[in-house]
C-alpha positions as CSV (number, residue, x, y, z in Angstrom):
1,X,86.6,117.4,90.6
2,X,87.2,121.2,90.4
3,X,90.3,122.4,88.3
4,X,93.2,123.4,90.4
5,X,93.7,127.1,90.4
6,X,96.8,128.0,92.0
7,X,95.9,131.2,93.7
8,X,92.7,129.7,95.3
9,X,94.8,126.4,96.4
10,X,97.4,128.7,98.0
11,X,94.7,130.4,99.9
12,X,93.0,127.4,101.0
13,X,96.2,126.0,102.1
14,X,97.1,128.9,104.0
15,X,94.0,128.8,105.9
16,X,94.5,125.1,106.7
17,X,98.0,125.5,108.1
18,X,96.9,128.3,110.5
19,X,95.5,125.2,112.6
20,X,99.1,123.6,112.5
21,X,99.0,123.7,116.5
22,X,95.5,122.2,116.7
23,X,95.7,118.7,115.0
24,X,91.9,118.0,115.4
25,X,90.9,121.2,113.7
26,X,93.5,120.7,111.2
27,X,92.4,117.1,110.2
28,X,88.7,118.3,110.0
29,X,89.8,121.0,107.5
30,X,92.0,118.8,105.6
31,X,89.1,116.3,105.2
32,X,87.1,119.3,103.8
33,X,89.7,120.4,101.5
34,X,90.5,117.1,100.1
35,X,86.7,116.3,99.8
36,X,86.6,119.5,97.6
37,X,89.4,118.4,95.2
38,X,88.5,114.6,95.3
39,X,88.5,112.6,92.0
40,X,84.8,111.1,92.1
41,X,85.3,109.6,88.5
42,X,88.6,107.6,89.0
43,X,88.1,104.0,89.8
44,X,90.6,101.8,91.6
45,X,93.0,99.9,89.2
46,X,92.7,102.4,86.5
47,X,95.8,103.3,84.3
48,X,97.4,100.1,85.6
49,X,98.1,101.1,89.2
50,X,97.1,98.7,92.1
51,X,94.0,99.9,94.1
52,X,94.7,101.4,97.3
53,X,94.5,99.2,100.4
54,X,93.0,102.1,102.3
55,X,90.5,104.8,101.4
56,X,91.7,107.6,99.2
57,X,90.6,111.0,98.0
58,X,92.7,110.6,94.8
59,X,93.5,114.2,94.7
60,X,96.1,115.5,92.3
61,X,99.9,115.9,93.6
62,X,99.8,119.7,93.7
63,X,97.4,119.7,96.5
64,X,99.7,117.9,98.9
65,X,102.7,119.6,97.7
66,X,101.2,123.0,98.4
67,X,100.2,122.0,101.8
68,X,103.6,120.5,102.8
69,X,105.3,123.7,101.3
70,X,103.2,125.8,103.7
71,X,103.8,123.3,106.7
72,X,107.6,123.2,106.3
73,X,108.6,126.4,107.8
74,X,106.4,125.7,110.9
75,X,107.8,122.3,111.3
76,X,111.4,123.6,111.4
77,X,110.3,126.1,113.9
78,X,108.3,123.8,116.0
79,X,109.2,120.2,115.6
80,X,107.4,118.8,118.7
81,X,104.1,120.1,117.3
82,X,104.8,118.8,113.8
83,X,105.5,115.3,115.2
84,X,102.1,115.4,117.1
85,X,100.4,116.6,113.9
86,X,102.4,113.6,112.0
87,X,100.9,111.2,114.6
88,X,97.3,112.5,114.2
89,X,97.6,112.4,110.3
90,X,98.9,108.9,110.3
91,X,95.8,107.5,112.5
92,X,93.6,108.6,109.6
93,X,92.8,105.6,107.3
94,X,93.2,107.7,104.4
95,X,96.1,107.3,101.8
96,X,96.6,111.2,101.4
97,X,96.6,111.8,105.3
98,X,99.4,109.3,105.6
99,X,101.2,110.5,102.7
100,X,101.4,114.1,104.2
101,X,102.3,112.6,107.4
102,X,105.3,110.6,106.1
103,X,106.4,113.6,103.9
104,X,106.0,116.0,106.9
105,X,108.4,113.6,108.8
106,X,111.1,114.4,106.2
107,X,111.1,118.4,106.9
108,X,111.2,118.0,110.7
109,X,115.0,118.9,112.0
110,X,117.4,116.1,112.5
111,X,117.6,117.2,116.1
112,X,114.4,115.0,116.5
113,X,116.1,111.9,114.7
114,X,115.2,109.6,117.5
115,X,111.4,110.4,117.4
116,X,111.5,110.5,113.7
117,X,112.9,106.9,113.8
118,X,110.7,105.7,116.2
119,X,107.8,106.5,113.9
120,X,109.4,105.1,110.9
121,X,109.8,101.7,112.6
122,X,106.5,101.8,114.0
123,X,104.6,102.7,110.7
124,X,106.5,100.7,108.1
125,X,104.8,97.3,108.5
126,X,104.1,94.4,106.2
127,X,100.5,95.5,105.7
128,X,100.8,99.0,104.7
129,X,100.6,100.4,101.2
130,X,104.0,99.9,99.1
131,X,103.6,103.5,97.8
132,X,103.8,104.7,101.5
133,X,106.8,102.8,102.3
134,X,108.5,104.5,99.2
135,X,107.3,108.0,100.5
136,X,108.6,107.1,104.0
137,X,112.1,106.0,102.7
138,X,112.5,108.9,100.1
139,X,110.7,111.9,101.8
140,X,110.2,110.9,105.5
141,X,114.1,110.1,106.0
142,X,115.4,113.0,103.7
143,X,116.6,115.3,106.3
144,X,118.2,112.3,108.3
145,X,119.9,111.1,105.1
146,X,121.4,114.4,104.7
147,X,122.3,115.4,108.3
148,X,122.6,112.0,110.3
149,X,123.3,109.4,107.8
150,X,124.5,107.0,110.5
151,X,121.2,106.8,112.2
152,X,120.0,105.4,108.9
153,X,122.6,103.0,108.4
154,X,121.7,101.6,112.1
155,X,118.1,101.4,110.8
156,X,118.9,99.6,107.5
157,X,121.2,97.1,109.5
158,X,118.3,96.5,111.9
159,X,116.0,95.5,109.2
160,X,118.6,93.5,107.2
161,X,119.4,91.6,110.5
162,X,115.7,90.3,110.9
163,X,114.7,87.0,109.4
164,X,111.8,88.4,107.7
165,X,112.2,89.0,104.1
166,X,109.8,91.8,103.7
167,X,111.9,93.8,106.1
168,X,115.1,92.8,104.6
169,X,113.6,94.2,101.2
170,X,112.6,97.4,103.0
171,X,116.2,97.7,104.3
172,X,117.5,97.4,100.9
173,X,115.1,99.9,99.5
174,X,116.1,102.3,102.4
175,X,119.8,102.0,101.3
176,X,119.5,102.8,97.6
177,X,119.1,106.6,98.1
178,X,122.2,106.6,100.2
179,X,124.2,104.4,97.6
180,X,123.1,106.9,95.0
181,X,124.3,110.2,96.9
182,X,127.4,111.2,95.3
183,X,128.2,113.0,98.5
184,X,128.5,109.8,100.4
185,X,131.9,108.4,99.6
186,X,132.1,105.6,102.4
187,X,131.0,102.8,100.1
188,X,132.6,99.9,102.1
189,X,129.9,100.4,104.6
190,X,127.4,99.3,101.9
191,X,129.4,96.5,100.7
192,X,129.4,95.2,104.4
193,X,125.8,95.5,104.6
194,X,124.9,93.7,101.5
195,X,127.4,90.8,101.7
196,X,125.3,88.4,103.4
197,X,122.8,88.7,100.6
198,X,125.3,88.6,97.9
199,X,126.2,85.2,99.2
200,X,122.7,83.9,99.6
201,X,119.8,85.8,98.1
202,X,116.1,85.3,98.4
203,X,114.4,85.6,95.0
204,X,112.1,88.2,96.4
205,X,114.5,90.7,97.2
206,X,116.9,90.1,94.3
207,X,115.7,93.1,92.2
208,X,116.6,95.5,95.1
209,X,120.1,94.0,95.6
210,X,120.7,94.1,91.8
211,X,119.8,97.9,91.8
212,X,122.1,98.6,94.7
213,X,125.1,96.6,93.1
214,X,124.7,98.3,89.7
215,X,124.9,101.7,91.2
216,X,128.0,100.8,93.2
217,X,129.3,99.2,90.1
218,X,128.9,102.6,88.1
219,X,130.3,104.8,91.0
220,X,133.3,102.5,91.7
221,X,133.6,99.7,89.3
222,X,137.2,98.5,90.6
223,X,136.0,98.5,94.3
224,X,132.6,96.7,93.5
225,X,134.4,94.1,91.3
226,X,136.9,93.4,94.1
227,X,133.9,92.9,96.4
228,X,132.2,90.5,94.1
229,X,135.5,88.5,93.5
230,X,136.0,88.3,97.2
231,X,132.5,87.2,98.0
232,X,132.7,84.7,95.2
233,X,135.7,83.1,96.9
234,X,134.0,82.6,100.2
235,X,132.5,79.0,100.8
236,X,128.7,78.9,101.0
237,X,128.1,81.6,98.5
238,X,125.6,79.8,96.2
239,X,124.1,82.9,94.6
240,X,127.1,85.0,94.0
241,X,127.7,83.7,90.6
242,X,124.1,84.4,89.4
243,X,124.5,87.9,91.0
244,X,127.5,88.6,89.0
245,X,126.0,87.5,85.9
246,X,123.0,89.9,86.4
247,X,125.3,93.0,87.0
248,X,128.3,92.3,84.8
249,X,126.9,94.4,82.0
250,X,127.5,97.7,83.8
251,X,130.9,97.3,84.3
252,X,133.9,98.3,81.8
253,X,134.9,95.8,79.4
254,X,138.1,94.9,81.2
255,X,136.6,94.3,84.3
256,X,133.8,92.2,82.8
257,X,136.6,90.2,81.4
258,X,138.2,89.6,85.1
259,X,134.8,88.8,86.5
260,X,134.1,86.1,83.8
261,X,137.5,84.7,84.5
262,X,136.6,84.7,88.3
263,X,133.4,82.8,87.4
264,X,135.0,80.3,85.3
265,X,137.8,79.6,88.0
266,X,134.8,79.1,90.5
267,X,133.0,76.6,88.4
268,X,136.1,74.6,87.7
269,X,136.9,74.5,91.6
270,X,133.3,73.4,92.2
271,X,133.5,70.6,89.7
């Protein structure tokens, strides 16, 4: 694996993106470029990371960052061609090609939101790399989170409404960046989405729900505590006491006291 020389990488990337409107040529050239920078020493499972489910060149992150940077202005100018390139990249059974495809989706203008969401729905499956799901969520949906968050809310609701726990988990993971965004002030929409899980929670998605509730508690402790007390008061909410105990530490002291009181009253009511 040769050392990365920024000037040479920029030149290589510039030559590559000249083939933006010819996906077949772009893909051939990208294979050659990644082969040039491939890590032939690294073995799957080193450094504690799980081995990839598909083939990987294992290039350093600056390689794909430079290519994406050079593709971005073209994707904004010609979104239809960018979507076509995304499709061709995703069909390649290589981790880096799918990473680039997912990231490229995130720089396409939100005017193409329907086409972007169609690909996200089609590509996020139970058998793909967990790492690719994260890229799709964090980067592939980036423009839509900023410009058309309601389309993301609908997507999240679609996943949460399924009976498949894996897709419910993806829905919660997709929600987290929105919950973390200080510019999004409509917190009740998140409470409405998570309430069924705050009442009855599959263990496999409990870490994702805890992450969301903790962020909500830090952003609006009073509102989040009210949501938890209200959920606790509902019948058939067996997992709400457990959830409150997991997140109570992030609340201010006085709110912790009110939540403990609510837990005690609920326990006495059940007994």
